C-alpha positions in Angstrom: -16.3 13.2 -4.0 -19.5 11.5 -5.3 -20.5 8.5 -3.1 -20.8 5.7 -5.6 -17.4 6.3 -6.4 -14.7 3.7 -6.1 -11.0 3.8 -6.6 -8.8 0.4 -6.8 -4.6 0.3 -6.8 -3.0 -2.7 -8.5 0.9 -2.2 -7.5 2.6 -5.2 -9.8 5.7 -6.0 -10.3 5.8 -4.2 -13.8 3.0 -1.5 -13.5 1.0 0.1 -11.1 -2.2 0.6 -12.0 -5.6 3.0 -11.0 -8.8 2.4 -12.0 -11.9 4.6 -10.8 -15.5 3.5 -11.2 -18.6 4.6 -10.1 -21.5 2.0 -9.4 -24.6 3.0 -11.5 -27.7 0.3 -10.6 -25.6 -2.3 -9.7 -23.2 -1.9 -13.1 -19.3 -1.0 -12.6 -18.8 2.4 -15.0 -14.8 2.8 -15.1 -14.5 6.9 -16.0 -10.6 7.0 -15.2 -7.6 4.9 -15.7 -3.9 5.7 -15.0 -1.1 3.4 -15.2 2.8 3.9 -15.0 5.7 1.6 -15.8 7.8 1.4 -12.6 9.4 -2.0 -12.9 9.5 -2.6 -9.1 10.6 -6.5 -10.0 13.8 -5.5 -11.8 15.2 -3.6 -9.2 14.9 -6.9 -7.0 18.0 -8.3 -6.4 19.5 -12.2 -5.8 18.6 -11.7 -2.4 14.6 -10.5 -3.2 16.3 -7.4 -1.4 14.7 -4.1 -3.4 16.7 -1.2 -4.8 16.3 2.2 -3.5 16.0 3.3 -7.1 13.4 0.8 -7.6 11.3 2.0 -4.7 11.6 5.4 -6.0 10.0 4.7 -9.2 7.3 3.4 -7.6 7.0 6.2 -4.6 7.1 8.5 -7.7 3.9 7.3 -8.9 2.0 6.8 -5.9 2.7 10.3 -5.3 0.5 10.7 -8.4 -2.0 8.4 -7.6 -2.4 10.0 -3.9 -3.2 13.5 -5.8 -5.6 11.3 -7.9 -7.4 9.7 -4.7 -7.9 13.0 -2.5 -11.3 13.2 -1.4 -12.0 9.2 -1.4 -13.4 8.1 1.9 -11.3 5.7 3.3 -14.1 2.7 2.6 -14.0 3.7 -1.7 -10.2 2.7 -2.1 -8.5 -0.3 -2.1 -5.1 -1.0 -2.6 -3.3 -4.4 -3.1 0.6 -5.5 -3.8 1.3 -9.0 -5.7 4.7 -11.1 -6.6 7.3 -8.3 -6.1 5.8 -7.3 -2.6 5.4 -11.0 -1.8 9.1 -12.0 -2.2 10.9 -8.8 -1.5 12.8 -9.1 1.9 12.4 -5.0 2.3 8.8 -4.8 1.4 7.9 -3.3 4.7 10.3 -0.4 4.1 8.5 0.5 0.7 4.8 -0.5 2.1 5.9 1.9 5.3 6.7 4.6 2.6 3.8 3.9 0.3 0.6 4.0 3.2 2.3 7.7 4.3 1.9 8.7 0.8 -1.8 7.1 -0.2 -3.0 7.2 3.5 -5.2 4.3 2.7 -4.5 0.6 3.9 -2.3 -1.4 1.6 -3.5 -5.5 1.1 -0.7 -7.9 0.4 -2.5 -11.1 -1.8 -1.6 -14.3 -2.3 -0.9 -15.7 -5.6 -4.2 -17.3 -5.6 -5.9 -14.9 -4.6 -4.1 -12.7 -7.6 -5.4 -15.5 -9.9 -9.2 -15.4 -8.0 -9.5 -11.7 -8.7 -8.4 -11.7 -12.0 -10.5 -14.6 -13.1 -13.7 -12.0 -11.3 -11.9 -9.2 -13.3 -12.5 -11.1 -16.8 -15.8 -12.5 -15.9 -17.6 -9.3 -15.3 -15.9 -7.5 -17.9 -16.0 -9.7 -20.8 -18.7 -12.7 -21.4 -17.6 -16.1 -21.1 -19.6 -18.6 -22.9 -18.9 -22.1 -21.4 -15.8 -23.6 -19.7 -12.8 -20.8 -20.1 -8.9 -20.8 -19.6 -7.9 -17.3 -18.7 -4.0 -16.0 -18.5 -2.0 -13.0 -16.9 1.2 -12.6 -17.3 2.7 -10.3 -15.0 5.8 -8.9 -14.3 6.6 -11.3 -11.4 4.2 -14.2 -11.9 1.7 -15.7 -14.0 -1.7 -16.7 -13.1 -3.8 -19.2 -15.0 -7.2 -20.1 -14.0 -9.8 -22.2 -15.4 -13.7 -20.9 -14.6 -17.2 -21.2 -15.7 -19.2 -17.7 -15.8 -18.4 -16.3 -12.6 -16.9 -19.5 -10.7 -13.2 -20.4 -10.8 -13.0 -23.7 -10.9 -9.2 -24.2 -10.5 -6.3 -21.2 -9.6 -2.7 -21.2 -9.7 0.1 -18.6 -10.1 3.4 -19.9 -11.5 6.7 -18.3 -11.1 7.2 -16.7 -14.3 7.0 -12.8 -15.0 8.3 -10.6 -18.1 10.2 -8.9 -15.8 11.6 -11.7 -13.9 12.0 -13.8 -17.2 14.1 -10.6 -18.7 16.6 -10.5 -15.6 17.1 -14.6 -15.8 17.4 -15.2 -20.0 17.9 -12.2 -21.6 20.0 -9.8 -19.5 22.6 -9.5 -22.0 20.2 -8.1 -24.3 20.6 -11.1 -27.0 17.9 -12.4 -28.9 18.6 -16.0 -29.4 17.8 -19.3 -30.0 19.6 -20.5 -26.9 18.2 -17.8 -24.7 14.5 -17.9 -26.2 15.0 -21.9 -25.3 16.4 -21.5 -22.1 13.2 -19.8 -20.9 10.5 -21.8 -22.8 12.3 -24.3 -21.2 12.2 -23.3 -17.3 8.3 -22.0 -18.6 7.2 -25.3 -19.3 9.2 -26.6 -15.5 6.8 -23.8 -14.0 3.8 -25.6 -15.6 4.5 -29.1 -14.7 2.8 -29.7 -11.1 -0.4 -28.1 -12.9 -0.7 -29.8 -15.7 -2.6 -32.9 -15.3 -5.1 -30.7 -13.3 -6.0 -28.1 -15.9 -5.6 -30.9 -18.9 -8.0 -33.2 -17.2 -10.5 -30.0 -16.5 -10.3 -28.4 -20.0 -11.3 -25.1 -21.6 -13.6 -24.3 -24.5 -11.8 -21.1 -24.9 -8.4 -19.2 -24.1 -8.3 -15.5 -22.8 -5.1 -13.4 -22.1 -5.4 -10.6 -20.2 -2.4 -8.8 -19.2 0.1 -6.0 -20.8 2.2 -8.5 -22.3 -0.4 -10.1 -24.0 -1.8 -7.0 -25.2 1.5 -6.3 -26.6 1.9 -9.3 -28.5 -1.3 -9.1 -30.1 -0.9 -5.7 -31.2 2.3 -6.9 -32.4 0.6 -9.3 -34.4 -2.5 -7.2 -35.8 0.6 -4.7 -37.2 2.0 -7.7 -39.3 -1.7 -8.1 -41.0 -2.6 -10.7 -38.9 -6.3 -10.9 -37.7 -5.0 -10.3 -33.3 -5.8 -14.1 -32.4 -2.7 -15.4 -30.4 -1.6 -19.1 -32.2 1.2 -21.1 -30.9 2.5 -20.9 -35.2 2.2 -16.9 -34.9 4.6 -16.6 -31.7 7.3 -19.3 -33.3 7.1 -16.6 -36.5 7.2 -13.8 -33.9 10.2 -15.2 -32.3 11.9 -15.6 -35.5 11.5 -12.2 -36.3 12.8 -11.3 -33.1 16.2 -13.2 -33.4 16.6 -12.3 -36.9 17.3 -8.4 -35.5 19.7 -9.9 -32.7 19.5 -7.7 -30.1 16.6 -6.2 -27.7 17.5 -2.6 -27.7 18.1 -3.1 -31.7 14.1 -4.2 -32.0 12.0 -2.3 -34.1 8.9 -4.3 -34.8 5.7 -2.4 -36.4 3.4 -2.2 -33.3 6.2 -2.5 -30.6 6.2 0.4 -27.8 9.0 1.2 -26.5 8.5 0.7 -22.9 7.3 -2.4 -24.3 10.6 -3.2 -26.0 13.0 -4.5 -23.1 10.1 -7.0 -22.0 8.4 -8.2 -24.9 10.7 -11.1 -25.7 10.7 -12.9 -22.0 6.7 -12.2 -22.9 6.9 -14.4 -25.7 9.1 -16.8 -24.6 6.5 -17.1 -21.2 3.8 -17.3 -23.8 5.2 -20.1 -25.8 5.7 -22.2 -23.0 2.3 -21.8 -21.8 1.1 -22.7 -25.5 3.4 -25.6 -25.8 2.8 -27.0 -22.3 -0.8 -26.6 -21.9 -2.0 -27.6 -25.8 -3.7 -24.3 -26.3 -4.8 -23.9 -29.9 -5.8 -20.3 -29.4 -5.7 -17.4 -27.1 -7.8 -14.3 -27.2 -7.5 -11.1 -25.8 -9.8 -9.6 -22.4 -9.1 -6.2 -21.4 -10.6 -6.9 -17.6 -8.0 -7.9 -15.2 -6.9 -7.7 -11.2 -7.9 -3.7 -10.9 -11.4 -4.8 -12.4 -11.7 -8.0 -10.3 -10.8 -5.8 -7.1 -13.2 -3.2 -7.9 -16.2 -6.0 -8.1 -15.7 -7.7 -5.3 -15.3 -4.3 -3.9 -18.7 -3.2 -4.6 -20.3 -6.7 -3.7 -18.5 -6.3 -0.5 -20.4 -3.2 0.0 -23.4 -5.0 -0.9 -23.0 -7.5 1.7 -22.0 -10.3 -0.3 -18.4 -11.1 1.1 -16.5 -13.9 -0.1 -14.5 -14.2 3.0 -17.6 -15.3 4.4 -18.4 -18.0 2.1 -14.7 -19.3 2.8 -15.1 -19.2 6.5 -18.1 -21.6 6.0 -16.1 -23.7 3.9 -13.7 -23.7 6.4 -16.0 -24.7 8.9 -17.4 -27.7 6.5 -13.9 -29.0 5.7 -12.7 -29.2 9.3 -16.2 -30.5 10.7 -16.5 -27.4 13.0 -19.3 -27.6 15.9 -21.1 -25.5 14.2 -23.8 -25.2 17.2 -20.7 -24.1 19.5 -19.6 -22.1 17.1 -22.3 -20.1 16.5 -22.9 -19.5 20.2 -19.4 -18.0 20.7 -19.8 -15.9 17.9 -23.1 -14.1 18.7 -21.7 -13.5 22.5 -18.5 -12.1 21.2 -20.7 -9.9 18.8 -22.8 -8.8 21.4 -20.1 -7.8 23.6 -18.0 -6.3 20.7 -20.9 -3.9 19.9 -21.1 -2.6 23.8 -17.4 -1.7 24.1 -16.6 -1.1 20.4 -17.0 3.0 20.8 -15.7 3.3 24.0 -12.5 1.0 22.9 -12.2 2.7 19.8 -12.6 -0.4 17.6 -13.2 0.2 13.8 -16.1 -1.9 13.8 -16.1 -2.8 9.8 -12.5 -3.3 10.0 -12.6 -6.1 13.6 -16.3 -6.8 13.4 -16.5 -9.7 10.6 -12.6 -10.8 11.5 -13.9 -11.1 15.2 -16.9 -12.9 14.0 -15.4 -15.5 11.7 -12.3 -16.3 14.7 -15.4 -16.9 16.9 -16.5 -19.6 13.8 -13.0 -20.8 13.2 -11.8 -20.9 16.5 -12.1 -24.9 16.9 -10.6 -25.8 13.4 -7.4 -27.4 15.1 -9.6 -29.9 17.1 -9.3 -32.0 13.4 -5.6 -32.4 15.0 -5.8 -32.2 18.8 -7.5 -30.6 21.8 -4.5 -29.8 23.5 -3.0 -26.9 22.4 -5.9 -26.3 20.3 -5.6 -22.4 19.7 -2.3 -23.5 18.3 -3.1 -25.9 15.8 -6.2 -23.5 14.5 -3.5 -20.8 14.2 -1.3 -22.8 12.1 -4.4 -24.2 9.9 -5.9 -20.7 9.3 -2.5 -19.0 8.8 -1.4 -21.6 6.1 -4.5 -22.5 4.2 -5.3 -20.8 1.1 -8.3 -18.5 2.0 -10.1 -16.7 -0.7 -11.1 -13.3 -0.2 -8.9 -12.7 2.8 -5.5 -10.7 1.8 -2.3 -11.3 3.8 -3.0 -9.0 6.9 -6.3 -10.1 7.2 -5.5 -14.0 7.3 -2.5 -12.9 9.6 -4.8 -11.2 11.9 -7.9 -14.2 11.5 -4.8 -16.4 12.8 -3.8 -14.2 15.9 -7.1 -13.7 17.6 -7.6 -17.7 17.4 -3.9 -18.4 18.6 -4.8 -16.2 21.3 -8.1 -17.2 22.2 -7.3 -19.5 25.2 -4.8 -20.2 28.3 -2.2 -18.5 28.9 -0.7 -15.6 26.6 3.2 -15.3 25.7 3.2 -11.8 24.2 6.8 -12.6 23.0 4.9 -14.7 20.2 2.6 -11.7 19.3 3.4 -9.6 16.0 2.1 -6.4 14.5 0.2 -6.6 11.7 0.0 -3.9 8.8 -3.3 -2.3 8.8 -4.1 -3.0 12.3 -3.4 -1.5 15.4 -1.5 -3.9 18.2 -3.9 -2.3 20.8 -7.3 -2.9 19.0 -6.3 -6.3 18.1 -5.0 -7.2 22.1 -9.0 -5.7 22.5 -10.6 -7.9 20.1 -8.4 -11.0 21.7 -9.8 -10.2 24.7 -13.6 -10.1 23.4 -13.2 -13.6 21.9 -11.6 -15.3 25.1 -14.5 -13.7 27.0 -16.7 -15.2 24.5 -15.2 -19.0 24.7 -15.2 -18.8 28.5 -18.8 -18.0 28.7 -19.3 -21.2 26.6 -17.4 -23.4 28.0 -20.6 -25.7 29.1 -21.6 -25.7 24.9 -24.9 -25.4 26.4 -28.0 -23.1 24.7 -29.8 -20.6 26.6 -27.3 -20.9 29.5 -26.1 -17.3 30.0 -28.1 -14.6 31.3 -28.4 -10.8 29.7 -24.5 -9.8 29.7 -23.3 -6.2 30.0 -19.8 -5.2 29.0 -17.7 -2.2 29.9 -14.6 -1.0 28.9 -12.3 2.0 29.8 -8.4 1.6 28.9 -7.2 -1.6 30.2 -10.2 -2.5 32.2 -13.2 -5.0 31.4 -16.5 -4.8 33.6 -18.7 -7.9 33.1 -21.7 -7.7 35.3 -23.5 -11.1 35.8 -26.4 -11.7 38.0 -25.2 -13.0 41.4 -28.4 -16.0 41.3 -26.7 -16.5 38.3 -23.2 -16.8 39.0 -24.2 -19.0 42.7 -26.1 -21.4 40.1 -23.2 -21.4 37.6 -20.1 -21.4 39.6 -18.0 -24.1 37.3 -18.7 -21.3 34.5 -17.2 -18.5 37.4 -14.4 -20.1 38.2 -13.9 -20.5 34.6 -13.8 -16.3 34.9 -11.7 -16.0 37.9 -9.3 -17.9 35.6 -9.5 -15.6 32.9 -9.0 -13.1 35.9 -5.9 -14.3 36.5 -4.4 -14.4 32.7 -5.7 -11.3 32.1 -3.8 -10.0 35.5 -0.7 -11.6 34.5 -0.6 -8.9 31.4 -1.4 -6.2 33.0 -4.7 -5.7 32.2 -7.8 -5.9 34.5 -11.4 -8.4 34.1 -14.0 -7.2 36.9 -16.8 -9.6 37.7 -19.6 -7.1 38.9 -22.3 -9.0 40.6 -25.7 -7.7 39.9 -29.1 -8.1 42.0 
């Protein structure tokens, strides 16, 4: 498999998409696309439980995708799940089966992160002139972003998608004023919390980037319009649909068989968006989440990681002592590099997250020093962290949660895509780094050497240094006791 090939999979609420691209002189060239309509959200009941039938549709699709991914290196594939896999109560059942098929991690992203990636996809595939409003109507949610060039200024994800609205307002199959108006009213209600912010920011142009919007555009073009979407055209389209009375009887030029069941919901959401935000016209963009994934992926490989900017932003927001954070970070990474091979810690996965955990472990000081580890974890677990998927955010919060004091193992939860034993080993490294910098002074530590084997850590310290720093050694002795209570061993080994 060529080394410059990257693949991105978007596990959407309505369709699953696979895009393969190659990187040429810093540019992304799409070489293959696969799309299967799986209607995952359609199989989610009122208790947010995915049906076996819906899961099987998704797994059948992923079986095809797995064949296409054969030969790709693990670090050349990124797979993300969106609204339905965020919301479904039994999503983990599907994800476990999907991972077994794909043999690659699946990352569930927040609505905010989905919106950010959609904007990156549009910004990298379309020339953006001035401030732009980007809208993506998915199966379970609609993302709205205002941005300039490659920088998003406002991001939101609203709970209105063509699959969920179809189930909620058009389940009887009737194309009536009553059904349309109920859907439009709910759409306006969903927009209320963001109207002031978005109207104050304003925009010069509007782009739509989803399959629903593309389908509406094709209907307008087939009706001899120019393909630019306006409110009056949407209202006319709604009237033409109502005249045909039922969804299964819809027969409009440009309407494909697979789009027929969801087009009414998509039009209703668009009307609500135009009415609520005062949109005058909307053009279509091919860029979307999967393109955003590819560009973000390529930037990570070039060491331009949005997660680093996010971590620095959190550090600024909570006025973290950056000198202390830098001390702990440098020591944590030094210790990690000494034991990563022996402890089988994947450097690509754990090293950056250990770095950011060290940087942010004192975030909770903004609340109180007492139980700082709990406060820090709560902040990181519940903040919007651009660039981090849900599992990465959970791991970051977990590392910080256990960075000091006694550990209660019952408060630890497994994290998909990460190995429990590896998480605990990363925690132990962070704890040692924090303990060693208890005095918050530069140039205090000697050259450190750490060895690891199974549950044993052996830290070598010069005897004369230990004698001169008894308070720090006492701190390490306390850490020994914490480790011993968990069946782990920390051996402090004096050297000449």
